[in-house]
C-alpha positions, 0 to 999 in steps of 0.5 A, a space after each residue: 500500500 502507498 501511504 502519505 504521512 503529512 507532518 514531520 513532528 514526533 507523531 508523523 515520524 513515528 507513524 511513518 516508520 511504523 507503517 513502513 514495515 509493510 508499506 511504501 511510505 512518504 513523509 511530507 514536512 513544510 519546514 526545512 527539517 523534521 521536529 521543528 514545530 511543536 515537537 522541537 519547541 516545548 519543555 522536552 519533559 517525558 511526562 509520567 502523569 504527575 502533572 495531571 492530578 485532575 484528569 484520570 484519562 490523561 494520566 492513564 494515557 500518559 502512563 501508557 505512552 511514556 512506556 512506548 516512547 522510551 521503548 522506541 526512543 530510549 537513546 534520546 531520553 535523559 534521566 540524570 536530572 532531579 525532578 520536583 513537584 511543589 504544591 502552592 500554598 495559595 490558589 492551587 486547585 489541588 491540595 497537598 493531601 490530594 496530590 499525595 493521594 493521587 500519586 499513591 492511587 496511580 503508583 507514581 513514586 514520590 519522596 518528600 523533599 526540601 529545596 533551598 532554591 524554593 521559597 518554603 513559605 509559598 508551598 505546602 509540599 515539595 516532592 522528588 519524583 521519577 521523571 525524565 526529559 528528552 534531548 531534542 538533538 538526539 531525538 531528531 538524529 534517532 528519528 532520521 535514522 529510523 526513517 532511513 532504515 525503513 526507507 521512508 521517502 522524506 519531502 522537506 520544504 513541501 506544502 501539500 494540497 488536496 491533490 495528495 488524496 488522489 495520489 496515495 492509497 491512504 493519507 495520515 494527517 499528523 499536523 497538530 495545529 494544522 489538522 483541519 487545513 487539509 480537511 476543507 473538503 471533508 468538513 464533517 471531519 473537522 473539529 474546533 480546538 483551542 489554539 495557544 501561541 506560547 513562548 518558552 524562554 531559554 535562560 541561564 539560572 543560578 547554580 542552585 537550579 543546576 540539574 533540577 526540574 521544578 514544577 509549581 502546581 496546581 494553578 496559574 504558576 510556572 515550572 523550570 526544566 533543564 535543556 538536556 545536555 546543556 547548562 540552560 533551563 526552559 521557563 514555562 508559565 501557565 499565564 504569561 507564556 501565552 501571547 495569543 489564543 483562539 478557539 476555532 478550526 485554525 490558529 489565528 496568529 498575528 503577522 508580527 509573530 510569524 517570523 518567530 515560529 518554528 525557528 528554534 532558540 531566538 536570541 533577543 526576540 522582538 516579542 517576549 514576556 520574559 519580564 513577566 515570567 521572572 516577576 511572577 516567579 519571585 514568590 517561589 524562586 527568590 534567587 531567579 
């Protein structure tokens, strides 16, 4: 069977080389390389479920997908960092007891801990957990190796059109934010989504944060994550990382942001909420 996979993110890549075991598969990516969009611009955490104490379905799905990710991409997984989750004393949607009960219920390992870099008066609980991150450079190399081993034909810098449905026996759309773009002739398959244009600052933090991932839960808070195999961290913030949001069939992005998308780490970007990231973090991370 002749199959086209649209989108060179982690879902498209994995779909392509798995289907290529018994089929002729071609992978189409609009950017000049694979893993350049959402798969290459996030906090690179390999979730185990700690992040979602209010969603049973998400936790169960993550526990299953974490195992399969590590089976396929173990060489890109980095486990030599210390990971912590803290429950905020104020404005958390989950209490310390509820979080502990949640972890116990789903077999998520936690050990109560103390962190000098976290303001103790701002949290009710701090636990050390078993989690990992992935190295985006190693993930890209491993993905390309697997695609080549399975003889997947890769088309980069390629925007596909509806013609592709007549050229292949099956078409698999793995374009994440652009899922509806190719479905204009299949309106019954289109769905509305919430789209968010997010910023993830890359920073050099004081030594007290070295090799640490710290998540503040469960509300309008933040987290810091190490950028694998570097001395840098990524900042995430539930509120301030979002520059634009809309609900609909396609993302609505102002032209002034387009040059910032899918271009990796950009030094001194023209639009940033960096100051807001730092200011809102001070209650929890005074040294930041």
